[in-house]
N, C-alpha and C positions, 0 to 999 in steps of 0.2 A: 487597799488590802495588801499586806506584805506577805510574800510567799518565800518558802525556803528555796535556796539555790543549791543546785548540784554543781560542784566544781571538781574537776579531775584533770591530771596531767598524764599524758601517755607518750612514751618514747617511740619514735618512728625511725626506721632506717631507710630514708629516701630524701630526695632533695625537696626544698621548700616549693619550688616551682611545680614539681609533679604532684605533691600533696595538695597544694593550693587549688589545682584544677578539680580535685575531688571534693573540695570544701565549698567551692564558689560557683560551680556551674550545675545546671539542672541535670545534664547527662551524667556528670561525675557523682552528684548526690544520689541519683537514682541507682547507681551501681552498688551502694553500700548503706545508705542512710534511710531511704524511704522506698516503698513499693513502687511509687511513681512520682515524678516531679514534673510539673508543667509551669509555664510562665504565661499569664494571660495578657490581653491587649494593653492593660494598664501597668505591665511589668511587675505584677504581683506574683510571688511564687505560690504554687499550690502543691503542698506536700500531701501525699496519700499514704496513710498508715492504716492497715487493717480495714481497708475499704471505706475509709472516712477521710474527707478532705480537710486540710488545715491551711488557712491562708496566712501569708506573711509578706512583709515588705523588707527588702534588703536595705538596711539602714546604715551599715558601716561596710565599706569596701576599701581595704588597703592592700594593694597587690602583694601577693606572696607573704602576707603577715596576718590579716585579720578580716573576718566577716561576721556579720550579725544580722539575724532576722527577727523583727518584731512581729509577733502574731496578732491577728485581728479577726473580728467577726465580719464576714463578708457583707452582711446587711448594713453595717455602719461604716465600713472601710476606714475606720479610725484606728490607728495603731494603739496597741495595748502594751506599753513598755513594761508592764508587770509580767508578761509572758514573752520570753525570747530564748533563742539559742545563739550562742556565740562561739566561734572558733578562733583561737589565737595561736600562731606559730612562733616559736622562739628557738633560736639556735644557741647552744652553750658555746661560748668562744673558746674555752680551754679544750673541750673534748670534741667539738664540732657535732655534738649530738643534737638532733632535732626533737623538740617536744611540742605536742599539740595539747593546748589547754581547752577543755570543753566547759562551757558555762551554760547550764540548762535551768532556766526558771520558767516552768510551765505547769499547767494543770492537767497534762495528758496522762501522767502516771504518778503513783505515790512515791515519795522520796526513797523509801526502802527498796523499791523496784528499780530505780534508776541506775544504781551501781552495776547490777547485772546486765541491764539493757545496754548501757554504754560500753561495758567490757565486751559484750557480744558484737556490737556495731564496730568498735575499733578493731577487734580481731578480724572481722570481715574486711575492713579497710586495709589492714596490714596484709591480708592474704592477696588482695588485689594489687597493691603497690610493691609487694615483695619485701615488706619490711616490718 
């Protein structure tokens, strides 16, 4: 089943290293992205949104550049590559501007809601990092 993908770029005024910590660690993600983020004994991430747990495996890790979580149903523990959230950091060489690309392919929200949700989340992140 093919799902729609939400893709957006956001300009940030901070270093890659600082931003990456908020994109790749449970404590960083919990500050802006989810109500609570835990890591279980199998190194699965458990994102809690609106009192509901969502399980994900960290499938791509490129330091200071790229992270991706593939969501899965905890009863099967099989990754569902049709539902994922991905963050990519890119720095424009000419302007030295940092951009965060968000790719969200999930069934948590309707596509028409995602733009507002991500704008709010990124605004919260910018408030934390000062940029």
